[in-house]
C-alpha positions in Angstrom: -14.4 87.0 5.1 -14.4 83.2 5.2 -14.9 83.1 1.3 -12.0 85.2 1.0 -9.6 83.5 2.8 -10.7 80.4 1.2 -10.3 81.7 -2.5 -6.9 83.1 -1.4 -5.9 79.6 0.1 -7.5 78.1 -3.1 -5.4 79.9 -5.4 -2.1 79.4 -3.4 -2.9 75.7 -3.5 -3.1 76.1 -7.2 -0.2 77.9 -7.7 2.0 75.5 -5.8 0.6 72.6 -8.0 1.5 74.5 -11.0 5.0 75.2 -10.0 5.6 71.7 -8.9 4.2 70.2 -12.4 6.6 72.8 -14.4 9.4 71.8 -12.3 8.7 68.0 -12.3 6.5 67.0 -15.0 6.8 70.0 -17.8 10.6 69.3 -18.4 12.5 67.7 -21.0 13.4 64.7 -18.8 10.0 64.0 -17.7 8.6 64.2 -21.3 11.3 61.9 -22.7 10.5 59.4 -19.8 6.7 59.8 -20.8 7.4 59.1 -24.3 9.7 56.1 -23.6 7.2 54.7 -21.3 4.4 54.9 -24.0 7.1 53.3 -26.6 7.9 50.6 -24.3 4.3 49.9 -23.0 3.3 49.3 -27.0 6.3 47.2 -27.7 5.1 45.0 -24.7 1.5 44.8 -25.6 2.7 43.4 -29.0 5.3 41.2 -27.5 2.4 40.3 -24.7 0.1 39.3 -27.6 2.3 36.6 -29.1 3.2 34.8 -25.5 -0.7 35.3 -24.7 -1.9 33.6 -27.6 0.4 30.5 -26.8 -0.6 30.6 -23.1 -4.3 31.0 -24.1 -4.1 28.1 -26.4 -1.9 25.7 -24.3 -4.2 26.3 -21.0 -7.7 26.8 -23.0 -9.2 23.9 -21.1 -7.9 25.5 -17.9 -9.3 28.8 -18.5 -12.7 27.6 -19.6 -13.3 25.4 -17.0 -14.5 25.9 -13.5 -11.9 24.4 -11.8 -9.5 26.4 -8.9 -7.0 26.9 -11.4 -9.3 28.9 -14.0 -9.3 31.9 -12.1 -5.6 31.9 -11.8 -5.1 31.2 -15.2 -7.4 33.8 -16.7 -5.9 36.5 -14.4 -2.4 35.6 -15.5 -3.3 35.9 -19.1 -4.4 39.2 -18.8 -1.2 40.5 -16.7 1.3 38.8 -19.7 2.1 42.2 -21.3 2.6 43.8 -18.1 5.2 40.8 -17.1 7.0 41.9 -20.6 6.9 45.8 -19.9 8.3 45.4 -16.1 12.2 44.0 -17.4 11.5 46.7 -20.2 11.1 49.8 -17.6 13.5 48.5 -15.3 16.4 48.7 -18.6 15.1 52.3 -19.2 15.8 53.0 -15.7 19.4 51.6 -16.1 20.0 53.4 -18.9 18.6 57.0 -17.4 21.0 56.2 -14.3 24.0 55.3 -16.6 23.5 59.2 -18.1 22.8 60.7 -14.5 19.6 61.5 -15.4 16.4 61.2 -13.2 13.9 58.5 -13.7 10.8 59.3 -11.1 8.4 58.8 -14.0 9.9 55.6 -15.1 9.9 54.3 -11.3 6.6 55.4 -10.9 5.6 53.0 -13.9 7.8 50.2 -12.7 5.8 50.4 -9.3 2.6 50.5 -10.2 3.0 48.0 -12.9 4.3 45.4 -10.3 1.5 46.4 -8.1 -1.1 45.8 -10.4 0.6 42.4 -11.4 0.5 41.3 -7.7 -3.1 42.3 -7.1 -4.3 40.8 -10.6 -2.5 37.5 -9.9 -3.4 37.1 -5.9 -7.0 37.8 -7.3 -7.0 34.5 -9.0 -4.7 32.6 -6.5 -6.9 33.5 -3.2 -10.1 32.3 -3.0 -10.8 34.3 0.2 -11.9 37.7 -1.2 -10.8 39.1 2.7 -6.8 38.0 1.7 -7.0 38.8 -1.9 -8.0 42.5 -0.9 -5.1 42.7 2.1 -2.5 41.6 -0.4 -3.7 44.4 -2.9 -3.6 47.1 -0.1 -0.1 45.8 0.8 1.0 45.7 -3.0 -0.4 49.5 -3.3 1.3 50.7 -0.2 4.5 49.4 -1.3 4.5 51.0 -5.0 3.7 54.2 -3.2 6.5 54.0 -0.8 8.7 53.6 -3.7 7.5 56.0 -6.0 8.3 58.8 -3.0 11.6 57.2 -2.3 10.2 56.0 1.6 10.6 52.4 0.8 14.1 52.2 2.1 13.5 54.5 5.4 10.3 52.7 6.5 11.8 49.3 6.2 14.7 50.7 8.2 11.8 52.2 10.9 10.2 49.0 11.1 13.4 46.9 11.6 14.2 49.3 14.7 10.8 48.9 16.4 10.8 45.5 18.3 12.0 43.5 21.6 14.4 41.4 22.6 14.1 38.1 24.7 17.4 36.9 25.4 18.9 36.1 22.4 16.0 36.5 20.1 15.7 39.8 18.6 12.1 40.0 17.3 11.2 43.7 15.2 8.1 44.5 13.3 9.5 43.9 9.8 11.0 40.4 10.6 6.8 39.7 11.8 5.7 41.2 8.8 8.4 39.1 6.4 7.5 36.2 8.5 3.8 36.4 7.8 3.9 37.4 4.3 6.3 34.1 3.7 3.7 31.7 5.9 0.8 32.7 3.9 2.6 32.1 0.8 4.3 29.1 1.9 1.0 27.8 2.8 -0.9 28.5 -0.4 2.0 26.6 -2.1 1.3 23.7 0.0 -2.1 23.4 -0.3 -1.6 23.5 -4.2 0.9 20.8 -3.6 -1.4 18.6 -1.6 -4.1 18.9 -3.9 -2.3 18.0 -7.1 -0.9 15.2 -5.0 -4.5 14.4 -4.2 -5.7 14.2 -7.3 -2.7 11.9 -8.2 -3.6 9.6 -5.6 -7.0 9.4 -6.3 -6.3 8.2 -9.9 -4.0 4.9 -8.6 -7.1 2.4 -9.1 -5.0 -0.3 -7.8 -4.5 1.5 -4.6 -7.7 1.1 -1.7 -9.7 3.7 -1.0 -8.6 4.0 2.6 -5.2 3.9 1.8 -5.4 6.6 -1.0 -7.0 8.8 2.3 -4.2 8.0 4.4 -1.5 9.0 1.9 -3.1 11.9 1.1 -3.6 13.2 4.6 0.3 11.9 5.2 1.2 14.3 2.1 -0.7 17.2 3.2 0.7 17.2 6.5 4.5 17.1 5.4 3.6 19.9 2.9 2.2 22.1 5.8 5.0 21.2 7.9 7.7 22.0 5.3 6.3 25.8 4.7 6.1 26.1 8.4 9.6 25.6 8.9 10.7 26.9 5.7 8.9 30.5 6.8 10.8 30.4 10.1 13.9 29.3 8.4 14.0 32.0 5.8 13.2 35.0 8.3 16.1 33.7 10.2 14.4 33.4 13.7 15.9 31.5 16.2 13.9 29.7 18.2 16.3 28.4 20.5 15.8 31.2 23.0 12.4 30.8 23.2 12.6 27.0 23.9 11.2 27.5 28.1 8.6 29.6 26.8 7.5 27.4 23.7 7.7 24.5 26.1 5.5 26.4 28.5 2.9 27.3 25.3 3.4 23.6 24.2 1.8 22.2 27.5 -1.1 24.7 27.6 -2.0 23.8 23.9 -1.3 20.3 24.2 -4.0 20.2 27.1 -6.4 22.6 25.0 -6.3 20.5 22.0 -6.2 16.9 23.7 -9.5 16.3 21.9 -8.6 17.8 18.5 -5.4 15.0 18.5 -7.3 12.3 20.0 -9.7 12.9 16.8 -6.8 13.3 14.5 -4.8 10.1 15.9 -8.3 7.9 15.8 -8.9 8.8 12.0 -5.2 7.9 11.3 -5.8 4.2 13.3 -9.1 3.9 11.2 -7.2 4.4 7.9 -4.8 2.1 8.9 -6.9 -0.8 10.1 -9.5 -0.1 7.3 -12.6 -0.7 9.5 -14.2 2.1 7.6 -13.7 3.3 4.0 -15.3 6.2 1.7 -18.3 4.6 -0.1 -19.1 2.5 3.2 -22.5 2.5 4.8 -22.5 2.4 8.5 -24.5 3.3 11.5 -23.1 4.9 14.3 -24.8 6.7 17.2 -28.0 6.4 15.6 -26.7 7.7 12.4 -27.4 5.5 9.5 -25.8 6.8 5.9 -22.9 6.3 3.6 -19.3 7.8 4.3 -18.6 10.4 2.2 -15.1 11.4 3.3 -12.9 10.9 6.0 -11.2 14.0 7.2 -8.4 14.5 9.7 -11.3 15.5 12.5 -14.2 13.9 11.6 -16.0 11.6 9.1 -18.6 13.0 6.7 -21.8 10.7 6.9 -24.6 11.6 4.4 -28.0 10.2 5.4 -31.0 9.0 3.0 -32.4 12.4 4.2 -29.8 14.3 2.5 -28.2 15.4 6.0 -24.7 15.5 6.5 -23.3 14.4 9.9 -20.0 14.9 10.9 -19.2 12.1 13.2 -15.7 12.8 15.2 -13.2 10.0 14.6 -12.9 9.5 18.3 -16.6 8.3 18.4 -15.8 5.7 15.9 -13.2 4.1 18.2 -15.0 4.0 21.0 -18.5 3.7 20.3 -20.1 0.7 18.4 -20.3 0.9 14.8 -22.5 -1.0 12.3 -20.7 -1.3 9.0 -23.2 -2.7 6.7 -20.6 -3.3 4.1 -17.3 -4.2 5.8 -17.0 -7.5 4.3 -19.8 -7.6 2.0 -22.2 -5.6 0.7 -24.7 -8.0 0.9 -27.5 -7.2 3.6 -30.6 -9.2 4.9 -33.7 -7.4 6.0 -36.7 -8.7 8.5 -40.4 -8.3 7.9 -42.3 -9.7 10.2 -46.3 -11.0 8.9 -48.8 -12.1 10.8 -51.9 -14.3 9.3 -55.0 -15.6 10.4 -55.3 -19.0 12.2 -58.0 -20.1 9.7 -56.0 -19.6 6.7 -53.6 -22.2 4.8 -50.5 -22.0 6.6 -48.4 -23.5 3.9 -50.0 -21.4 1.2 -49.6 -18.2 3.1 -46.0 -19.1 3.2 -45.3 -19.6 -0.6 -47.2 -16.5 -1.3 -45.0 -14.3 1.4 -42.1 -15.6 -0.3 -43.3 -15.2 -3.5 -44.2 -11.2 -3.0 -40.6 -11.0 -1.7 -39.3 -12.2 -4.9 -41.3 -9.6 -6.9 -38.9 -6.3 -6.1 -36.3 -5.5 -8.1 -33.3 -5.3 -5.6 -34.2 -8.2 -3.5 -31.4 -10.8 -4.5 -32.6 -14.2 -6.0 -29.8 -15.9 -4.4 -29.9 -16.2 -1.8 -33.7 -16.4 -2.1 -36.3 -14.9 0.1 -37.5 -17.0 2.8 -40.3 -17.1 5.5 -39.5 -18.2 9.1 -42.4 -19.3 11.8 -41.8 -17.1 14.6 -44.6 -18.6 17.2 -48.3 -18.4 17.7 -49.2 -15.3 19.0 -52.5 -14.1 20.8 -54.4 -13.0 17.5 -52.2 -14.3 14.7 -49.7 -16.7 13.7 -46.4 -15.0 13.5 -43.5 -15.3 10.8 -41.1 -13.8 9.2 -40.1 -12.8 5.7 -36.1 -12.7 5.2 -34.8 -11.2 1.9 -31.2 -10.1 1.0 -29.9 -6.8 -1.2 -26.5 -5.6 -2.3 -26.8 -2.0 -2.5 -27.8 -0.5 1.3 -26.3 2.7 0.5 -29.5 3.0 -1.4 -31.2 2.6 1.9 -33.8 0.3 3.3 -37.1 1.7 3.2 -37.8 1.6 -0.5 -37.2 -1.9 -0.7 -39.2 -2.3 2.9 -42.3 -0.4 1.1 -42.6 -2.3 -2.0 -42.4 -5.6 -0.5 -45.0 -5.0 2.3 -47.2 -3.6 -0.5 -46.5 -6.9 -2.6 -47.2 -8.8 0.5 -50.7 -7.1 1.5 -52.2 -7.4 -2.3 -51.0 -11.1 -2.7 -52.7 -12.1 0.5 -55.6 -10.0 -0.3 -56.1 -11.6 -3.6 -56.1 -15.1 -2.2 -58.2 -14.2 0.7 -55.7 -15.0 3.4 -56.8 -12.8 6.6 -54.2 -10.7 8.3 -55.9 -10.2 11.7 -55.8 -7.5 14.5 -56.1 -7.3 17.9 -59.6 -7.8 19.0 -60.9 -7.3 22.8 -64.3 -8.4 24.7 -65.2 -5.8 27.3 -67.1 -7.9 29.9 -68.7 -5.1 32.7 -69.2 -6.4 36.2 -71.5 -4.7 38.8 -72.3 -1.7 36.9 -75.1 0.4 37.8 -78.2 0.9 35.6 -77.4 4.2 35.0 -73.7 3.6 33.6 -75.2 0.7 31.9 -77.8 2.8 29.8 -75.1 5.4 29.0 -72.9 3.1 27.5 -75.7 1.1 25.5 -76.8 4.4 24.5 -73.0 5.0 22.9 -72.7 1.9 21.4 -76.0 2.5 20.0 
């Protein structure tokens, strides 16, 4: 019984599909539209080849590179013929409408062409795959609505769903438009900020700290303009939400006070030029090279390859050692101890000679030895040398100097004593003394 009903239903569905195809597809008008679409597509491909050749030639370096724009350039090159076909399809629709002829097939081709172009360009425009997929879904959904003549009713329905607060009429359509415009405006602001950042970096006459400050200021301006333009384009009047936005602003201000503190601290650091990209600093036990100064933190790369993100506020409140603030020259101190029986003047000359034999050690100021005092086991002295590249680390230089000191003192029979202690035993029993003697043997 079930199989019989299934077969009957299947036959009915196929009959309905066949009837629809005969009514809407296998007609002279529909076939004429299909032929026109094929012809216009061929014309668009031929025209697109000319434009694509010029486009690829002009942006050859960008297409073959691994830059941010390379994927966008490649995707744009692929849809040039679609961009040529889209206006041709629209002209054909206008012609059919002027003759009072249906243009359903042409409308389908136009909607799908626009959707595919949007998907291709968004793939190259947005590096975030989730965002690119979301835009693709929206583009295809709008195309389907337009194909079935549901775009207008859907927009009208969304405009009628919402809430009214005072003089502000907030509906779903307004929110969707606002989000779309905001995403596009923020993306454009990001492009502009990156372009300005590269131009500022090419200004050799501007100091690194001022370059960072100018770049961050331009970024904030671009993003602020993008937000205000999006709000204004939607037509949202925020005056009716003044009280609510004020209350939210107070709450957000308390919650984000640390973020704003770091932001202001970063601006202060850039203005007073106390630190800049390329400086070697030491703060809170972190020693390394400043890679970048960001809105909230400073990136410091240590000699171990670790990248520390130090909040800007810490650089204002804490003690910071900037090894290259006014001069890149840094002094290294290495303690040395020699025996009381050695020739002290000879030992001093040999230690200074050991310091001079290292590549990174500067000849001026020359390595110098200073006597520190008389220790319980040795005469203590200190070798002081200067280097000009602390960003390369101190461990390598210290290692080579210590090795040179060891070798040169050993070659000249100058002893570097180590602590020795005499053990005196008082009132020890015979059993304990015998055990100690056995262990010493």
